[in-house]
N, C-alpha and C positions, 0 to 999 in steps of 0.2 A: 297334390292333396286337395280334397274337397274343402270349399269355403263356406261362406255364410248362407248361401242357397242351400247347401247340403244340410247345414244345421236346422234351418227352417223346415226342410223336408222331413228330416227325422223327428223333429219336434211335433210335427203333425201325426207321424206314426205313434209316438209315445202318447199323445192325447187319446187316439183311437184304441190303443191297446192297454190303456191304464188299468182296466179291470183285471188284467193277468199279473199285475205287479203288486206284491204285498207292501204294507206300510213300511217306510224306511227304518223305523224303530225296531221292526221284527227281523231286519236282514241278518243273515248268517254270512260267513265267508263265501258260501255258494251263491247267495243272491248278489253279493258285491261283484262277484266274477261274471254273473249272467246279466244282471240288469244295470250294472254301473257303466260299462263302456258305451260310449255314444255310437261308435261303429265296432261292431263285435270282431270284424276282420281287419281292423287297424290299430289294434292295441300293440304298443311298442313291445318287442320281445321280452326285454327285461321285466317290464311290468306285467306282462302276460304270465310269465313263469312264476312271478310272485303270487298273483291271484289264483293261478292254477294249483300251485303247491297247497296253499292254505285251504283252497275249496276241497281238493281231493282229500287231503289229510283229515279235514273235518268230516267229510262224508265216509271215509273208511272207518273212522272211529264210531260213527253212528251205526253203521251196517254191523261192524264187529260186535258192538254192545247191544244191538236191538233185533238182530236177525239170527235166530238160533242155528238154522241151517248154514248160514254163511260163517257164522262164528266157528262151528264145528269144522267146516271146510278150511278155514284159516289155520285152525289147530293142527289139522293133518299135514298142512304145509309148513308148520312150525313158524308162522309169522304172526306177530302181534302188533298192536298200535305202537308200541315202543320202538319197533324196528324201523318206523318211517320218520327219519330225522332230517333228511335233506331231499332236494329234488330228485337226485339220482336214485333215491330209495324207492321212488314211486314204482319202479319196475319190479319191486319185490312183492307188490300187492297181488294176491292170488286172483287168477282170472277164471270166471265161470264159463264153460262151453255153452254156446247158445242152444245146444240140444236140451239143456237142463230145463228150459222154458217149454219144451214139447213133451217132457216126461211126466204125464199126468193121468189120473184115473177118470172114471166117468161117474155120472149121477152125483149123489150127495158127497161121495169121496172127492170128486173134482172141487167142490166148495171147500172142503177141508185143505185140499192141496193149495188152492188159491190163498187161504188164510195163512198156511205155513209158510209160503214164500214171501208174504208181505212183511215189510219192515214197519215196526211201530204198533200202535193200538188199533185194532179193527174196529170200525162201527158196528152197531147191531145190525145183522143181516138175517132177514126172514125169507126162507125158501119154502115154497109150497109144494106139496105132492110128495109122493114116496120115491118117484124115479125121475127126478127133473132132468130136462135136456141141458146141453151146454148153454143154450140161449136163455133158459129159465134161470140158471145159476147166474150167469152174467148180468141179466136184467135185475136180479135181486141185489147183487153187489152194487150196481150202478144206482139203483133206487136208494141205496143206503149212503149215497154220496161219493162213491169211488168212480174210476173211470177204467173199466176193463176193456182193452182192445186186443185185437189179435191179427196176425198175418198167417199165411200158410204156404206151403211148397207144393210141388207137383204131386206129392203123395197124398195131399189133402189133410195132412197132420198139421194142426194149428200151433202157432207159437202164441201163448197168452201172456200178456204183461199187465199187472195191477198197478195203477197209478192212483195216488191220492190227489186231492184238488191241487195241492202246491206243486207237485210234480207235473200234473197235466197242465197247469197254467205256464210252467216253464216250456214245455214242448210247443205250446201254441204261440207264446211270445217269441220263442227262438225262430220258429218257422216263419212267422210274419217278419221279423226283423231282418233275417237272412235274405229273404226274397226281395224285400223293399230296398235295403241298403245296396245290394248288388244291382238292382234295376235302376238305380238313380240315373236320370231324372224322370223316367217315363211314368212312374205310378203317380196316381192321384185318386182321391176317394170317389170322385164323380165318374169314374170309369165303369164300363159294363163288363162283368166277369162271367166266364163260363168254366165250371168245374167239371173236369173230364173224369169224374169219379162218382161213387154213390153220394147221395145227400148225406152230410155228416150227422145229421139229426135223425137219420132212419137206419143207421147201421153201426156195428161196433168193429167193422173191419178198419184197421188202423189207417189204411190208404185213404179212406173217406172220412172217418170220424176225426182224424188228426188235423183236418183242414177246416175246423170250426172258425178259425181267426179270419179266413178269407171273408166271411160274411160281415166281419167288423170292419174290414179295411177297404172293401169296395161296396158302393151303395146299391148295386143291382147285380145279384148273382143267380144263375140258373145252374142246376145240376143235371148232369147227363143222365144219371140213374135216379130217378125221384120215387123210389119204391123201397120197401124194407128189403135189406140184404142181410141174412143172418147165416149162422154156421151151416144150416141145412142147405140153403141155396148154394153156398160156396162148395160144399162137399158133393152135392149132386152134380153140379156143372163142372167140377174138376176131376170127375171120373171115380169118385168114391161112391159105391153102390151102383145100382142099375135098375132095370125093369121099367114099368110103365111110368111110375112117379118121376124117375129121372128123365125119361124121354119127353114127358109133358113139359117139365121145367126147362129143358134145353130148348125145346121148340118155341116156348113163350119168350125166352130170353133172346133167341135168334131173331124173332120178329121185333123185339124191342131194340136190338142192335141196329137193324136197318132204319127204324124209325129215329134213333139217336143221330145217326149220320145226317139224315135229312132235316132234323131239327136244327143241328148245328148250322147247316148251310143256309137255312131260312134266317137264323140268328145273324149270321154274317151279312146277308143281304139287307136286313133291316138296319144294322149298324153303319153299313156303307152308305145307305141312302141318307141317314141322319147325321153322318159325319161324326159319330161317336168314337171315343177312345175305348179300346177293348183290351182284355187280357184273358188268355187261356191258362188255367192251372190244372195239373194232374198228369194223367197217363199219356205219354207221346204216342202210343200205338193207335189211340183213338182219333187224335188229330191226324196222324198219318193216314188212316183210313178215310177221313174227310178230305183230305188233300188229294189222295189218289182218285177218289170220285170226281173231285174238280177237274183234275188233269184229264181224266177219261172223257169229261164233257167239254174240254177245251175252255175251261173258265178260270179267272184269276180275280183276286181282289187287290186293293191297294190300301193297306193300313200303315204305310211307312210313317214313322213318327207318331202314329196314333195307336200302336199296338205292341203287346208284349206277349211272351210265352214263357211260363214257368213249368217245367216238366219235373217229374218225380219218379225216375226209374222206369222200368217196363219197356226196355229197349228191344225185347224179343217180340218182333212185329207179327210173325207167324211161327208155327211150330219148328219150322226149319230155317228161319231167317232172323238175324238180329241186325237192325239197321244201325250204321255208324252214326254217332252224335253229329259229326260234321255234315254228313249227308242230310240228315234231318234238318239242320239249321238252313242249309242251302234250299231245301224243298220248301220250307216256311217262307224264305225270302221270295222265291220264284212264284209261289202260289198264292201267298196272302200278302206279299209286299212288306212284311214285318222285318225290320232290320236285324241282321244276324246277331248284333251285340245285345239285342233285347230278347234273344232267344236263349234262355238259360236253364241249366239243369240243377237239380237239388238232390243230393244224395243223403238218404235218411233211412232209418230202419225202426220197426216197432220196439226193439229192445233199448232204444237210445233217444236222448233229448238233443244230442249233438247234431246239428244241421250244417252240412257242408254244401256250399253253393258256388256255381261258376262265377268267375270274374268276367266282365265283359271283354276285357283286353285280350285273354288267351284261353279262356274257357277251362281253366284248371279249377279243381274243387278246393276251396279254401276252408280251413279247419278253424273252429271257434276256440283257439287255444288259451283263452283266459279261464276256461273251466273244463276243457276236454283234452286228454293226453292221448294221442294216437300211437299205435305200435304196429310193426310188421313182424310176424314170427316166422321162423323157419320150420322145418318138418318136426323138430323136437320141441316146438313151442317156446323157443328162445328168441329174444329180440334181435332183429337185424338192423343194419344201419340205413341210412337215407340212400335212395336211388336203387334199392334192391326190391325185387318182387317177393311177396310172401303173403301169409294169411293175415288178414286185418283183425286187430283187436283194439280195445280202447278202455281208458278210465274215464268214466263220465261222472263228474261230481254232482250233477244236478238231479240225479234220480233219488229223491227221499224215500220212496216207498219200496225199493228193491235195490239190491246191489248192482250198480251199472258198471261193473268191471268185467268185461265180456270178450270172449273169443268168437268172432263172427265166422261165417263160412264163405266170406268174400276174399278174392285175390286182388291185391292192389300194389301200387308202388308209391311210396312217399318221398317227396322232395322237400329239402330244407326250406326253400323258398320258391315262390312263383317265378318261372323263367321270363315272364312277360310283364306283369304289373309290379308296382312297388309296395304292395301291401306285405307287411311282415308276417312271419310265421309259416309253418309247413302247409303243404298242399298235397292233395292226391292227383295223380294223372287222371285225366277225364274218363278213361274207359275202365270201369270196375266190372270184374267178372267173378264168377264162382269158382272156388278151389275145386280140384278134381275130385269127384265122388259126392260133392254136395249137390242137393236137389236145387232146381231153379226156383228162386224166390226173390221177392222184392216188393216194393210199395204198391206196385201195380200189376204183378204177375197173376195173382189170383183173380182180379177183375178182368184182365185181358183174356184169360182162359174162359171165364164166365160168359164173356160177350163175344168170343171168337167166332169169325164168320163160318167156320166149318161145322158149327152147331146146327146150321140151317140146311146143311147138305144131305 
């Protein structure tokens, strides 16, 4: 078990992340479950279940009473708040398919759709123009104080999620706490960071926007893509549409891709000269491209005990190749000198605030079980037991602004405990894939395709 040094380490995190934490007098059972534990992955199992049950029951009641669409959905399934009396009753809560968040109209009707799926009272949103684009609507909602973010699959059809500030603060805090607690003791504020994603302040792509907290926790951060990335750019470069406009966009981005790889290598050279401590955060395929270039040039770096890597999905390196996570870690060690225990992956998705992170000991994905209830479903969408493969679903109590009780398109296996480390609570096996028939999607897939090397061929 970590001792006083870990306590001081996490105290520093709490100081830097304080702006994401509401005043304690305003805490609900959800906030108790999210912000209360010192180490979100070391909550004793009995205590975690108590916190989780109270948080999910509280949030289910909120969603049932304040979201008309979800209320009607529950009525169709003949489930009410009164049916959730014990921990075992949590599996009665109706689950929303993730496709629901892709089923939206265009133009001003898109704005009405965003408003209808939002839980609670919407702020005043002003949308200009008679035929606004997706980005026009998103920016109008965000200007009103919300945080609209999206991901997309290979079809180019986006998944849109509306978060209020409270819900957004939780995802930022949770991401930061997950990465830093698992990376102990390598993290410190005076590191130099490289974000292998778009600048979070210039995009609404969740894979970029969701990493704002990185800039609070590391003093000097550079972003690989430091330009606006909007829905039009994503659609053009992921294959939606065509013609001259798409060709120009793809050619420009292909040039940017080559420049990004060279910029990262120059950054590594500078930090090695200055003996700085570094951390990469974001898409593994981009770091993979950098390491491939270094290997082709016969070059290596030595950031042993001075470097860390926190990846976030995107293991499809090329259209026909998915790199194994263990192979990637070895490549990081051989090329950059970064110890494998400090090369960790985070499993997250745009629909959820639940951040699952690798442990250093065995690289299993640990679940924040004080506020997040994982499920594996069979083909009839019935819960299966531990140790069986199935479709991943979850009850996320931390989503105030939408019902976070969702069936994903991912295929996983949940174990009751980590086979390697002593942390309590369930884990996912390291390799998460898509269920048959589900399009490829993830935190970084849309950006990988956007910057894919074959764009320049």
